[in-house]
TIDREN-346475 format. One record per residue (C-alpha): residue in one letter; x, z, y. Coordinates in steps of 0.02 Angstrom, whole numbers. Layout:
N
<site 'A', <X, Z, Y>>
...
END
This chain:
676
<site 'M', <1678, -1515, 350>>
<site 'G', <1717, -1460, 539>>
<site 'R', <1845, -1646, 558>>
<site 'N', <1693, -1755, 491>>
<site 'N', <1577, -1652, 589>>
<site 'R', <1693, -1669, 742>>
<site 'K', <1704, -1848, 719>>
<site 'V', <1493, -1888, 738>>
<site 'V', <1477, -1758, 863>>
<site 'S', <1627, -1878, 948>>
<site 'A', <1551, -2032, 913>>
<site 'S', <1386, -1969, 978>>
<site 'E', <1479, -1929, 1153>>
<site 'R', <1538, -2093, 1150>>
<site 'F', <1374, -2162, 1120>>
<site 'T', <1259, -2036, 1248>>
<site 'S', <1429, -2091, 1383>>
<site 'H', <1397, -2285, 1369>>
<site 'A', <1215, -2273, 1360>>
<site 'L', <1200, -2157, 1518>>
<site 'E', <1333, -2286, 1618>>
<site 'T', <1197, -2408, 1575>>
<site 'L', <1072, -2300, 1646>>
<site 'R', <1170, -2235, 1803>>
<site 'S', <1188, -2463, 1840>>
<site 'A', <1006, -2476, 1834>>
<site 'A', <981, -2325, 1929>>
<site 'A', <1078, -2394, 2068>>
<site 'M', <920, -2530, 2063>>
<site 'D', <806, -2400, 2071>>
<site 'P', <646, -2487, 2202>>
<site 'I', <662, -2337, 2331>>
<site 'K', <883, -2426, 2339>>
<site 'V', <825, -2609, 2322>>
<site 'L', <668, -2584, 2447>>
<site 'K', <756, -2473, 2569>>
<site 'N', <769, -2603, 2720>>
<site 'Q', <601, -2642, 2687>>
<site 'P', <419, -2620, 2808>>
<site 'T', <375, -2448, 2760>>
<site 'S', <194, -2465, 2667>>
<site 'Y', <268, -2565, 2527>>
<site 'L', <417, -2393, 2528>>
<site 'N', <257, -2313, 2530>>
<site 'A', <178, -2403, 2377>>
<site 'V', <343, -2378, 2279>>
<site 'K', <400, -2213, 2169>>
<site 'P', <554, -2166, 2081>>
<site 'N', <578, -2160, 1913>>
<site 'P', <529, -1978, 1845>>
<site 'F', <607, -2059, 1678>>
<site 'G', <767, -2128, 1716>>
<site 'A', <796, -1965, 1816>>
<site 'A', <759, -1853, 1685>>
<site 'L', <879, -1921, 1579>>
<site 'L', <1016, -1903, 1756>>
<site 'S', <972, -1746, 1808>>
<site 'K', <1086, -1594, 1733>>
<site 'P', <975, -1455, 1638>>
<site 'R', <897, -1321, 1766>>
<site 'S', <901, -1153, 1724>>
<site 'R', <727, -1081, 1703>>
<site 'P', <660, -974, 1832>>
<site 'V', <655, -767, 1835>>
<site 'K', <457, -755, 1840>>
<site 'A', <401, -588, 1913>>
<site 'L', <253, -587, 1793>>
<site 'Q', <276, -606, 1605>>
<site 'P', <105, -700, 1548>>
<site 'S', <39, -639, 1361>>
<site 'S', <76, -747, 1222>>
<site 'Y', <-87, -824, 1230>>
<site 'L', <-37, -923, 1377>>
<site 'A', <119, -958, 1286>>
<site 'G', <174, -1140, 1258>>
<site 'I', <39, -1216, 1328>>
<site 'D', <31, -1355, 1437>>
<site 'L', <27, -1299, 1631>>
<site 'P', <-25, -1389, 1788>>
<site 'P', <35, -1375, 1960>>
<site 'S', <4, -1193, 2016>>
<site 'D', <-145, -1174, 2139>>
<site 'D', <-19, -1177, 2283>>
<site 'D', <73, -1323, 2226>>
<site 'D', <-116, -1401, 2208>>
<site 'D', <-144, -1362, 2400>>
<site 'D', <29, -1430, 2463>>
<site 'L', <-15, -1609, 2351>>
<site 'R', <-162, -1601, 2454>>
<site 'E', <-110, -1563, 2599>>
<site 'R', <41, -1692, 2581>>
<site 'A', <-101, -1850, 2518>>
<site 'A', <-222, -1806, 2653>>
<site 'K', <-46, -1835, 2789>>
<site 'P', <-81, -2050, 2845>>
<site 'R', <29, -2138, 2807>>
<site 'V', <117, -2234, 2937>>
<site 'L', <130, -2420, 2903>>
<site 'A', <255, -2545, 2997>>
<site 'P', <168, -2640, 3131>>
<site 'V', <115, -2826, 3101>>
<site 'D', <184, -2916, 3238>>
<site 'S', <47, -3028, 3298>>
<site 'N', <150, -3172, 3345>>
<site 'I', <217, -3236, 3188>>
<site 'P', <137, -3380, 3137>>
<site 'S', <26, -3336, 2968>>
<site 'S', <116, -3442, 2857>>
<site 'S', <272, -3342, 2871>>
<site 'R', <191, -3192, 2863>>
<site 'K', <138, -3256, 2673>>
<site 'E', <299, -3301, 2646>>
<site 'V', <369, -3127, 2708>>
<site 'K', <257, -3040, 2566>>
<site 'K', <286, -3150, 2447>>
<site 'E', <492, -3101, 2452>>
<site 'E', <450, -2943, 2472>>
<site 'R', <361, -2938, 2304>>
<site 'R', <463, -3020, 2220>>
<site 'K', <583, -2900, 2280>>
<site 'L', <484, -2745, 2208>>
<site 'E', <465, -2838, 2068>>
<site 'A', <644, -2848, 2046>>
<site 'A', <650, -2644, 2043>>
<site 'A', <506, -2651, 1902>>
<site 'R', <597, -2734, 1798>>
<site 'A', <755, -2646, 1839>>
<site 'A', <689, -2484, 1819>>
<site 'A', <608, -2544, 1638>>
<site 'A', <767, -2600, 1591>>
<site 'A', <852, -2376, 1626>>
<site 'R', <700, -2352, 1504>>
<site 'E', <726, -2475, 1387>>
<site 'A', <889, -2408, 1359>>
<site 'A', <869, -2238, 1375>>
<site 'A', <733, -2283, 1236>>
<site 'A', <892, -2345, 1100>>
<site 'L', <948, -2165, 1100>>
<site 'W', <800, -2089, 1050>>
<site 'D', <810, -2193, 878>>
<site 'D', <1003, -2155, 809>>
<site 'P', <1008, -1981, 754>>
<site 'D', <1196, -1942, 814>>
<site 'T', <1124, -1926, 992>>
<site 'Y', <1028, -1772, 943>>
<site 'I', <1081, -1624, 989>>
<site 'V', <999, -1481, 880>>
<site 'T', <1037, -1306, 904>>
<site 'I', <940, -1142, 820>>
<site 'G', <959, -965, 912>>
<site 'G', <1063, -1052, 1054>>
<site 'R', <1217, -1122, 905>>
<site 'V', <1251, -1307, 882>>
<site 'L', <1180, -1371, 702>>
<site 'T', <1304, -1434, 581>>
<site 'A', <1298, -1503, 358>>
<site 'A', <1357, -1348, 335>>
<site 'D', <1168, -1282, 382>>
<site 'A', <1069, -1367, 238>>
<site 'S', <944, -1242, 163>>
<site 'D', <997, -1191, -4>>
<site 'A', <942, -1314, -126>>
<site 'N', <855, -1192, -232>>
<site 'A', <740, -1163, -115>>
<site 'K', <551, -1251, -48>>
<site 'D', <512, -1213, 97>>
<site 'I', <594, -1260, 264>>
<site 'V', <577, -1138, 398>>
<site 'V', <633, -1154, 560>>
<site 'K', <649, -1030, 703>>
<site 'D', <686, -1048, 884>>
<site 'F', <758, -1220, 896>>
<site 'D', <774, -1363, 1043>>
<site 'V', <812, -1511, 1048>>
<site 'S', <872, -1649, 1145>>
<site 'V', <927, -1809, 1187>>
<site 'G', <1009, -1900, 1330>>
<site 'G', <1002, -1738, 1414>>
<site 'V', <835, -1754, 1404>>
<site 'A', <733, -1570, 1313>>
<site 'L', <614, -1626, 1187>>
<site 'F', <584, -1438, 1112>>
<site 'E', <611, -1265, 1163>>
<site 'G', <625, -1091, 1053>>
<site 'A', <496, -1184, 933>>
<site 'S', <496, -1124, 759>>
<site 'L', <410, -1208, 616>>
<site 'R', <371, -1168, 442>>
<site 'V', <315, -1298, 300>>
<site 'S', <269, -1217, 153>>
<site 'H', <310, -1314, -35>>
<site 'G', <149, -1407, -107>>
<site 'R', <27, -1390, 87>>
<site 'R', <-18, -1530, 183>>
<site 'Y', <-30, -1531, 374>>
<site 'G', <-83, -1603, 503>>
<site 'L', <37, -1639, 683>>
<site 'V', <-41, -1651, 844>>
<site 'G', <4, -1640, 1002>>
<site 'P', <-28, -1758, 1166>>
<site 'N', <42, -1970, 1148>>
<site 'G', <219, -1949, 1190>>
<site 'K', <275, -1801, 1170>>
<site 'G', <365, -1793, 1020>>
<site 'K', <257, -1802, 854>>
<site 'S', <339, -1939, 768>>
<site 'T', <544, -1879, 852>>
<site 'L', <495, -1688, 725>>
<site 'L', <463, -1830, 574>>
<site 'K', <615, -1918, 602>>
<site 'L', <727, -1762, 644>>
<site 'L', <653, -1717, 466>>
<site 'N', <687, -1850, 364>>
<site 'W', <868, -1875, 460>>
<site 'R', <885, -1697, 412>>
<site 'K', <950, -1643, 594>>
<site 'L', <831, -1494, 544>>
<site 'P', <899, -1403, 393>>
<site 'V', <801, -1454, 220>>
<site 'P', <828, -1383, 57>>
<site 'R', <958, -1513, -19>>
<site 'N', <845, -1544, -173>>
<site 'T', <717, -1611, -84>>
<site 'R', <684, -1786, -73>>
<site 'V', <597, -1837, 102>>
<site 'M', <521, -2010, 131>>
<site 'L', <455, -2052, 313>>
<site 'V', <322, -2234, 334>>
<site 'V', <337, -2237, 531>>
<site 'Q', <182, -2330, 627>>
<site 'E', <276, -2483, 621>>
<site 'D', <372, -2568, 478>>
<site 'N', <446, -2787, 504>>
<site 'S', <555, -2780, 377>>
<site 'K', <562, -2916, 295>>
<site 'D', <573, -2926, 117>>
<site 'H', <575, -3107, -3>>
<site 'R', <523, -3019, -176>>
<site 'P', <330, -3015, -228>>
<site 'V', <252, -2857, -163>>
<site 'I', <237, -2761, -324>>
<site 'K', <434, -2788, -337>>
<site 'V', <432, -2722, -168>>
<site 'V', <340, -2571, -218>>
<site 'L', <442, -2536, -384>>
<site 'A', <603, -2530, -296>>
<site 'A', <555, -2400, -198>>
<site 'D', <589, -2282, -316>>
<site 'E', <806, -2323, -306>>
<site 'E', <826, -2204, -453>>
<site 'L', <706, -2283, -570>>
<site 'S', <794, -2436, -529>>
<site 'K', <948, -2400, -567>>
<site 'L', <894, -2322, -746>>
<site 'L', <826, -2496, -765>>
<site 'A', <970, -2597, -731>>
<site 'Q', <1096, -2481, -803>>
<site 'R', <959, -2526, -976>>
<site 'D', <946, -2730, -927>>
<site 'E', <1129, -2708, -912>>
<site 'L', <1186, -2612, -1080>>
<site 'E', <1046, -2705, -1161>>
<site 'A', <1130, -2896, -1112>>
<site 'T', <1298, -2836, -1208>>
<site 'G', <1220, -2892, -1355>>
<site 'D', <1330, -2741, -1472>>
<site 'A', <1216, -2613, -1548>>
<site 'G', <1387, -2523, -1563>>
<site 'I', <1439, -2537, -1377>>
<site 'G', <1354, -2409, -1270>>
<site 'N', <1209, -2372, -1390>>
<site 'G', <1219, -2161, -1348>>
<site 'R', <1224, -2211, -1164>>
<site 'L', <1080, -2333, -1192>>
<site 'S', <959, -2207, -1273>>
<site 'E', <1003, -2075, -1129>>
<site 'V', <930, -2213, -1016>>
<site 'Y', <790, -2218, -1124>>
<site 'H', <744, -2050, -1119>>
<site 'E', <767, -2052, -924>>
<site 'L', <661, -2183, -920>>
<site 'T', <510, -2101, -1024>>
<site 'L', <536, -1957, -926>>
<site 'R', <519, -2039, -762>>
<site 'G', <353, -2126, -841>>
<site 'W', <449, -2295, -830>>
<site 'E', <303, -2370, -972>>
<site 'S', <166, -2339, -845>>
<site 'A', <265, -2363, -690>>
<site 'Q', <183, -2542, -645>>
<site 'A', <15, -2528, -687>>
<site 'R', <26, -2368, -549>>
<site 'A', <105, -2454, -413>>
<site 'S', <-45, -2575, -465>>
<site 'K', <-171, -2484, -419>>
<site 'I', <-93, -2388, -263>>
<site 'L', <-71, -2575, -195>>
<site 'A', <-245, -2606, -220>>
<site 'G', <-304, -2449, -155>>
<site 'L', <-246, -2500, -1>>
<site 'G', <-324, -2667, -22>>
<site 'F', <-193, -2792, -119>>
<site 'D', <-303, -2884, -257>>
<site 'Q', <-184, -2967, -399>>
<site 'A', <-160, -3138, -304>>
<site 'K', <-74, -3045, -147>>
<site 'Q', <51, -2924, -263>>
<site 'A', <96, -3045, -337>>
<site 'R', <141, -3149, -167>>
<site 'P', <306, -3128, -90>>
<site 'A', <310, -2973, 49>>
<site 'S', <372, -3078, 180>>
<site 'T', <236, -3187, 203>>
<site 'F', <114, -3041, 243>>
<site 'S', <105, -2986, 429>>
<site 'G', <154, -2805, 516>>
<site 'G', <16, -2712, 473>>
<site 'W', <26, -2778, 297>>
<site 'I', <187, -2749, 299>>
<site 'K', <145, -2577, 325>>
<site 'R', <22, -2548, 189>>
<site 'I', <179, -2605, 54>>
<site 'A', <276, -2454, 138>>
<site 'L', <166, -2346, 123>>
<site 'A', <116, -2388, -60>>
<site 'G', <301, -2385, -103>>
<site 'A', <276, -2189, -33>>
<site 'L', <125, -2141, -130>>
<site 'F', <217, -2217, -295>>
<site 'V', <384, -2135, -283>>
<site 'Q', <295, -1964, -244>>
<site 'P', <448, -1873, -146>>
<site 'T', <465, -1696, -122>>
<site 'L', <398, -1719, 65>>
<site 'L', <313, -1832, 121>>
<site 'L', <303, -1906, 338>>
<site 'L', <153, -2004, 383>>
<site 'D', <175, -2080, 571>>
<site 'E', <-11, -2118, 592>>
<site 'P', <-54, -2209, 417>>
<site 'T', <-224, -2244, 441>>
<site 'N', <-139, -2390, 596>>
<site 'H', <-189, -2557, 502>>
<site 'L', <-282, -2498, 368>>
<site 'D', <-501, -2552, 350>>
<site 'L', <-621, -2417, 327>>
<site 'Q', <-600, -2416, 150>>
<site 'A', <-439, -2400, 134>>
<site 'V', <-432, -2266, 252>>
<site 'L', <-576, -2182, 122>>
<site 'W', <-461, -2206, -10>>
<site 'L', <-295, -2136, 69>>
<site 'E', <-402, -2002, 101>>
<site 'E', <-452, -1936, -56>>
<site 'Y', <-283, -2004, -163>>
<site 'L', <-180, -1897, -31>>
<site 'S', <-312, -1760, -42>>
<site 'V', <-307, -1732, -272>>
<site 'Q', <-197, -1867, -331>>
<site 'C', <-45, -1813, -218>>
<site 'K', <82, -1694, -265>>
<site 'S', <202, -1712, -118>>
<site 'T', <211, -1589, 20>>
<site 'L', <124, -1674, 164>>
<site 'I', <167, -1671, 367>>
<site 'V', <56, -1839, 444>>
<site 'V', <41, -1860, 610>>
<site 'S', <-143, -1968, 626>>
<site 'H', <-245, -1994, 771>>
<site 'E', <-402, -1989, 669>>
<site 'E', <-501, -1855, 658>>
<site 'G', <-604, -1855, 527>>
<site 'F', <-442, -1913, 405>>
<site 'L', <-358, -1732, 468>>
<site 'N', <-511, -1664, 424>>
<site 'A', <-509, -1711, 242>>
<site 'V', <-332, -1706, 187>>
<site 'C', <-259, -1570, 299>>
<site 'D', <-252, -1388, 265>>
<site 'E', <-167, -1323, 414>>
<site 'I', <-117, -1403, 594>>
<site 'V', <40, -1370, 674>>
<site 'H', <-8, -1421, 856>>
<site 'L', <154, -1486, 968>>
<site 'Q', <114, -1410, 1149>>
<site 'D', <232, -1372, 1287>>
<site 'K', <390, -1394, 1192>>
<site 'K', <352, -1280, 1053>>
<site 'L', <255, -1291, 875>>
<site 'H', <90, -1183, 848>>
<site 'A', <16, -1154, 680>>
<site 'Y', <-174, -1150, 628>>
<site 'C', <-236, -1134, 445>>
<site 'G', <-390, -1252, 423>>
<site 'N', <-421, -1426, 443>>
<site 'F', <-421, -1517, 618>>
<site 'H', <-617, -1452, 657>>
<site 'A', <-557, -1254, 602>>
<site 'F', <-411, -1299, 737>>
<site 'V', <-537, -1356, 866>>
<site 'G', <-629, -1201, 850>>
<site 'S', <-466, -1089, 855>>
<site 'Y', <-384, -1179, 998>>
<site 'E', <-547, -1161, 1114>>
<site 'Q', <-562, -969, 1067>>
<site 'K', <-348, -957, 1145>>
<site 'K', <-410, -1059, 1289>>
<site 'V', <-538, -928, 1332>>
<site 'R', <-426, -773, 1308>>
<site 'A', <-294, -848, 1395>>
<site 'M', <-420, -889, 1512>>
<site 'K', <-460, -704, 1523>>
<site 'E', <-273, -639, 1561>>
<site 'R', <-244, -774, 1692>>
<site 'E', <-389, -682, 1792>>
<site 'R', <-320, -508, 1753>>
<site 'L', <-126, -578, 1785>>
<site 'V', <-212, -664, 1948>>
<site 'K', <-289, -489, 2017>>
<site 'A', <-90, -401, 1984>>
<site 'A', <-43, -542, 2080>>
<site 'R', <-131, -531, 2228>>
<site 'K', <-109, -351, 2239>>
<site 'G', <96, -373, 2221>>
<site 'G', <91, -533, 2336>>
<site 'K', <170, -609, 2220>>
<site 'K', <122, -818, 2163>>
<site 'A', <-42, -819, 2056>>
<site 'P', <26, -893, 1857>>
<site 'K', <-29, -1053, 1822>>
<site 'K', <-210, -1124, 1763>>
<site 'W', <-240, -1188, 1580>>
<site 'H', <-223, -1375, 1575>>
<site 'D', <-311, -1489, 1431>>
<site 'Y', <-261, -1686, 1449>>
<site 'S', <-401, -1773, 1497>>
<site 'I', <-445, -1944, 1526>>
<site 'K', <-622, -2055, 1563>>
<site 'F', <-661, -2216, 1549>>
<site 'H', <-801, -2324, 1606>>
<site 'F', <-885, -2491, 1603>>
<site 'A', <-977, -2550, 1726>>
<site 'E', <-1168, -2568, 1707>>
<site 'P', <-1186, -2738, 1681>>
<site 'T', <-1307, -2891, 1787>>
<site 'E', <-1510, -2895, 1695>>
<site 'L', <-1506, -3061, 1603>>
<site 'P', <-1688, -3128, 1558>>
<site 'G', <-1733, -3172, 1403>>
<site 'R', <-1684, -3082, 1234>>
<site 'P', <-1580, -3105, 1142>>
<site 'L', <-1443, -3116, 1251>>
<site 'L', <-1350, -3203, 1068>>
<site 'R', <-1416, -3289, 939>>
<site 'L', <-1330, -3370, 804>>
<site 'T', <-1420, -3457, 673>>
<site 'G', <-1365, -3505, 472>>
<site 'A', <-1185, -3524, 564>>
<site 'G', <-1025, -3521, 483>>
<site 'F', <-855, -3567, 510>>
<site 'S', <-704, -3621, 370>>
<site 'Y', <-523, -3708, 354>>
<site 'E', <-449, -3706, 191>>
<site 'G', <-461, -3550, 85>>
<site 'F', <-566, -3466, 173>>
<site 'K', <-759, -3508, 238>>
<site 'L', <-917, -3393, 320>>
<site 'S', <-1078, -3488, 293>>
<site 'G', <-1248, -3419, 332>>
<site 'V', <-1225, -3330, 483>>
<site 'D', <-1397, -3264, 556>>
<site 'A', <-1352, -3129, 714>>
<site 'D', <-1437, -3082, 860>>
<site 'I', <-1354, -2966, 1002>>
<site 'A', <-1458, -2906, 1136>>
<site 'M', <-1441, -2741, 1267>>
<site 'W', <-1418, -2606, 1236>>
<site 'Q', <-1410, -2643, 1054>>
<site 'R', <-1263, -2568, 912>>
<site 'V', <-1172, -2657, 780>>
<site 'A', <-1043, -2584, 678>>
<site 'V', <-966, -2742, 558>>
<site 'V', <-884, -2653, 415>>
<site 'G', <-797, -2752, 245>>
<site 'P', <-640, -2778, 168>>
<site 'N', <-473, -2828, 261>>
<site 'G', <-469, -3058, 281>>
<site 'A', <-656, -3067, 232>>
<site 'G', <-691, -3115, 396>>
<site 'K', <-743, -3013, 527>>
<site 'S', <-639, -3038, 636>>
<site 'T', <-681, -3212, 635>>
<site 'L', <-869, -3174, 654>>
<site 'L', <-793, -3097, 846>>
<site 'K', <-731, -3254, 893>>
<site 'L', <-874, -3347, 845>>
<site 'L', <-993, -3210, 942>>
<site 'A', <-871, -3219, 1087>>
<site 'G', <-868, -3426, 1059>>
<site 'Q', <-686, -3425, 1040>>
<site 'L', <-704, -3524, 866>>
<site 'V', <-845, -3650, 871>>
<site 'P', <-962, -3632, 725>>
<site 'T', <-921, -3803, 588>>
<site 'E', <-1115, -3774, 532>>
<site 'G', <-1267, -3694, 569>>
<site 'E', <-1300, -3644, 797>>
<site 'E', <-1277, -3543, 917>>
<site 'R', <-1385, -3525, 1086>>
<site 'R', <-1317, -3381, 1219>>
<site 'S', <-1361, -3351, 1409>>
<site 'H', <-1260, -3471, 1522>>
<site 'K', <-1236, -3323, 1617>>
<site 'L', <-1201, -3225, 1482>>
<site 'R', <-1027, -3134, 1509>>
<site 'I', <-942, -3076, 1352>>
<site 'E', <-752, -2969, 1312>>
<site 'L', <-675, -2968, 1171>>
<site 'Y', <-529, -2809, 1120>>
<site 'S', <-428, -2900, 981>>
<site 'Q', <-336, -2777, 880>>
<site 'H', <-194, -2927, 864>>
<site 'F', <-207, -2955, 1067>>
<site 'C', <-16, -2911, 1061>>
<site 'D', <28, -3079, 1019>>
<site 'L', <-84, -3149, 1159>>
<site 'L', <-1, -3066, 1314>>
<site 'P', <146, -3149, 1414>>
<site 'K', <302, -3085, 1383>>
<site 'D', <371, -3105, 1549>>
<site 'K', <233, -3033, 1670>>
<site 'S', <176, -2855, 1724>>
<site 'A', <2, -2781, 1699>>
<site 'V', <-26, -2799, 1907>>
<site 'Q', <24, -3001, 1893>>
<site 'Y', <-78, -3040, 1766>>
<site 'L', <-246, -2935, 1811>>
<site 'L', <-241, -3037, 1998>>
<site 'E', <-183, -3200, 1901>>
<site 'S', <-350, -3157, 1753>>
<site 'H', <-471, -3088, 1879>>
<site 'P', <-490, -3186, 2051>>
<site 'H', <-584, -3071, 2140>>
<site 'L', <-459, -2965, 2124>>
<site 'E', <-323, -3085, 2219>>
<site 'S', <-225, -3010, 2351>>
<site 'K', <-293, -2836, 2287>>
<site 'P', <-165, -2793, 2185>>
<site 'G', <-226, -2590, 2252>>
<site 'E', <-386, -2622, 2134>>
<site 'A', <-296, -2686, 1991>>
<site 'R', <-179, -2517, 2021>>
<site 'A', <-332, -2408, 2016>>
<site 'M', <-408, -2474, 1885>>
<site 'L', <-253, -2468, 1778>>
<site 'S', <-270, -2282, 1832>>
<site 'K', <-413, -2242, 1781>>
<site 'F', <-388, -2307, 1589>>
<site 'G', <-236, -2200, 1595>>
<site 'L', <-100, -2316, 1608>>
<site 'P', <59, -2227, 1722>>
<site 'K', <102, -2294, 1901>>
<site 'E', <271, -2306, 1851>>
<site 'N', <221, -2435, 1739>>
<site 'H', <94, -2543, 1803>>
<site 'L', <243, -2663, 1855>>
<site 'T', <333, -2650, 1699>>
<site 'L', <348, -2815, 1618>>
<site 'I', <195, -2814, 1476>>
<site 'D', <321, -2834, 1333>>
<site 'K', <418, -2671, 1380>>
<site 'L', <244, -2544, 1361>>
<site 'S', <208, -2464, 1210>>
<site 'G', <78, -2497, 1118>>
<site 'G', <-13, -2368, 1180>>
<site 'Q', <-14, -2415, 1345>>
<site 'K', <-28, -2585, 1340>>
<site 'T', <-213, -2543, 1244>>
<site 'R', <-280, -2476, 1425>>
<site 'F', <-207, -2594, 1516>>
<site 'V', <-301, -2738, 1413>>
<site 'L', <-435, -2614, 1395>>
<site 'A', <-438, -2607, 1596>>
<site 'S', <-435, -2802, 1618>>
<site 'I', <-572, -2782, 1491>>
<site 'A', <-678, -2667, 1633>>
<site 'L', <-651, -2791, 1736>>
<site 'G', <-725, -2943, 1682>>
<site 'E', <-902, -2827, 1694>>
<site 'P', <-975, -2900, 1513>>
<site 'H', <-1138, -2904, 1462>>
<site 'V', <-1074, -2896, 1286>>
<site 'L', <-931, -2778, 1212>>
<site 'L', <-839, -2859, 1051>>
<site 'L', <-715, -2738, 985>>
<site 'D', <-580, -2752, 841>>
<site 'E', <-492, -2600, 807>>
<site 'P', <-462, -2533, 969>>
<site 'T', <-398, -2348, 938>>
<site 'N', <-247, -2397, 810>>
<site 'N', <-137, -2363, 960>>
<site 'L', <-253, -2217, 1063>>
<site 'D', <-207, -2039, 1054>>
<site 'M', <-380, -1921, 1015>>
<site 'Q', <-405, -1895, 1199>>
<site 'S', <-420, -2082, 1253>>
<site 'I', <-537, -2118, 1074>>
<site 'D', <-652, -2005, 1139>>
<site 'A', <-660, -2071, 1313>>
<site 'L', <-703, -2256, 1229>>
<site 'A', <-825, -2167, 1141>>
<site 'D', <-889, -2080, 1273>>
<site 'A', <-883, -2269, 1411>>
<site 'L', <-970, -2345, 1257>>
<site 'D', <-1105, -2229, 1251>>
<site 'E', <-1157, -2243, 1415>>
<site 'F', <-1117, -2417, 1428>>
<site 'A', <-1274, -2543, 1468>>
<site 'G', <-1231, -2695, 1358>>
<site 'G', <-1217, -2740, 1171>>
<site 'V', <-1060, -2667, 1090>>
<site 'V', <-1001, -2753, 916>>
<site 'I', <-873, -2643, 844>>
<site 'I', <-741, -2689, 681>>
<site 'S', <-657, -2488, 654>>
<site 'H', <-583, -2395, 527>>
<site 'D', <-624, -2245, 615>>
<site 'S', <-781, -2176, 535>>
<site 'R', <-788, -2026, 699>>
<site 'L', <-805, -2188, 833>>
<site 'I', <-922, -2252, 717>>
<site 'T', <-1022, -2139, 683>>
<site 'R', <-1046, -2103, 900>>
<site 'V', <-1065, -2284, 929>>
<site 'C', <-1195, -2290, 817>>
<site 'A', <-1283, -2128, 851>>
<site 'D', <-1435, -2187, 878>>
<site 'E', <-1505, -2277, 732>>
<site 'Q', <-1660, -2340, 811>>
<site 'R', <-1532, -2478, 909>>
<site 'S', <-1380, -2471, 786>>
<site 'E', <-1328, -2600, 650>>
<site 'V', <-1214, -2620, 517>>
<site 'W', <-1167, -2786, 479>>
<site 'V', <-1070, -2801, 308>>
<site 'V', <-958, -2944, 311>>
<site 'Q', <-902, -2993, 113>>
<site 'D', <-898, -3143, -2>>
<site 'G', <-886, -3274, 154>>
<site 'M', <-1046, -3208, 193>>
<site 'V', <-1122, -3067, 321>>
<site 'R', <-1280, -2964, 283>>
<site 'T', <-1356, -2821, 370>>
<site 'Y', <-1365, -2666, 260>>
<site 'D', <-1501, -2552, 222>>
<site 'G', <-1463, -2394, 301>>
<site 'S', <-1357, -2307, 430>>
<site 'F', <-1164, -2320, 446>>
<site 'A', <-1159, -2144, 377>>
<site 'E', <-1226, -2167, 221>>
<site 'Y', <-1133, -2336, 203>>
<site 'R', <-986, -2231, 222>>
<site 'D', <-1049, -2119, 87>>
<site 'D', <-1062, -2257, -33>>
<site 'L', <-877, -2302, -16>>
<site 'L', <-807, -2142, -50>>
<site 'E', <-941, -2131, -194>>
<site 'G', <-858, -2272, -254>>
<site 'I', <-709, -2250, -234>>
<site 'R', <-721, -2091, -307>>
<site 'K', <-789, -2159, -488>>
<site 'E', <-614, -2256, -478>>
<site 'M', <-526, -2128, -471>>
<site 'A', <-590, -2019, -590>>
<site 'M', <-580, -2165, -730>>
<site 'D', <-383, -2144, -696>>
END
């Protein structure tokens, strides 16, 4: 056992050493070094890559604090202290010294100099992005993670007792490539409970699920673990129903043994083993397995025709549904779901909520940005904050209440510590800090006439698809929720409204000054891979020409970190791409916003920021979303809101509110499940 462990560690060290050497090579080309001979104005504009620097630096020992805060302050994400804030403000107030411009240089030459400087700046940004990409390779290899419990490095011998059912890990640390992800964290997962794992994006929620799946954290030996990740691009050429059945590997092995034994044709040979195999198959319910798998697939939006199609013919969102169906079919002891509602339509989300709450027997840990889903499914919440895990009883709504109470207590405790610090002449403790962000869409110019846009008897068709008889009006301040099953034509309807598709029947009328912006859920396929976010904005919005500062300001407003402004779009994360596209849409100053599943890659705070921005927006909004809470907020004013149902090739207006439509869907799902 010890020898094998030493081999694993040795391989890990070699891989880590190679990755860190790659980072050092990329760091040698970081923006500051590449531009050290450039004008001061450009040096001021470029910052070193903090992520890469963190990977290269040695862990620092924790400073000894003069004042120890109470447990209420433990494990909270905190900003700089008041003194640090003052220092930052003082430095920000100092005027930057810019390099003098030689007036004798012809303007054409100055333009060439600027172009050359921009090329070097972009090259430096690409080098920094390469460093981050090299670092990302570390995060997907289990051997690169160092896990310690109580200061001792974890080995394979630390697996929990085979007879245990609960997962209990106390005082563990996790690091990768020199970056600390968890410090002094503790986790308890009780058998049969359903946990929601929440916290800001990029802090380690998905990593925690991976560590459990890899058994880098102690998991009972007899616990079967399955993880469904955010994105699954695997390709399988078998029919969808076969892929789901094959997810149960034990069942598949037994069926293969049965077929092999029956193929011998000799009842006397292996007959005893064949009886054993049939007995084990009966215990596993193999006779009803295909029917059960088919019902799960149907709940996730696969009709019989889709179930018979090769899995490889589906897009990434549908591939993830297949993986989710396989995990639900297997019913592992511990089911780990990472953003399971992404790429699902509203009906599929409601079905999944009901299935996990009523029929799923697995212990569940789910990462989700959707509050309604967490409220419906979870009976405990685990909050990841400041590299620690904090457990709260109840669903997400109960967690919010408990968290607010904790914050009030922490603020009172800080006031006490501040007074003590002043008396002792010591530094004040840091303030409580909650991550927040604010989006904003500019108020559109008034356009004469009403409505802004009208479709009359419009339709669009191609081989195998037809949408017809669409009568739709869009006016200022109007709010429309577009609902219906996936594949019914919701996205096609938005493209007709946007003018990206020309109706094959009927007519459309729109103001000639009307500005419409469409957010597509498949925008990643349309973005250029060889441009940075700033480049794209400058080229897409003529009024920003030669104003990169304004482009950067808008990206920052929508939460894209400064160090990613010059990163190639292809290298941005899903959430960063979403923020970038929303910033571009805001720069278009539209009269009408068309949003097709805008929340797939956003965290809760960003979804709230989007809801606030849409609530304040004076133009029209048409939205497709599986997030019930977002639609409820957008369509809160029933006087100016409508629900359009796209189904069976038609678009009809639902007679009622979105909440009533959702309740109707849920009632139908519950009746269908009760019949099973």
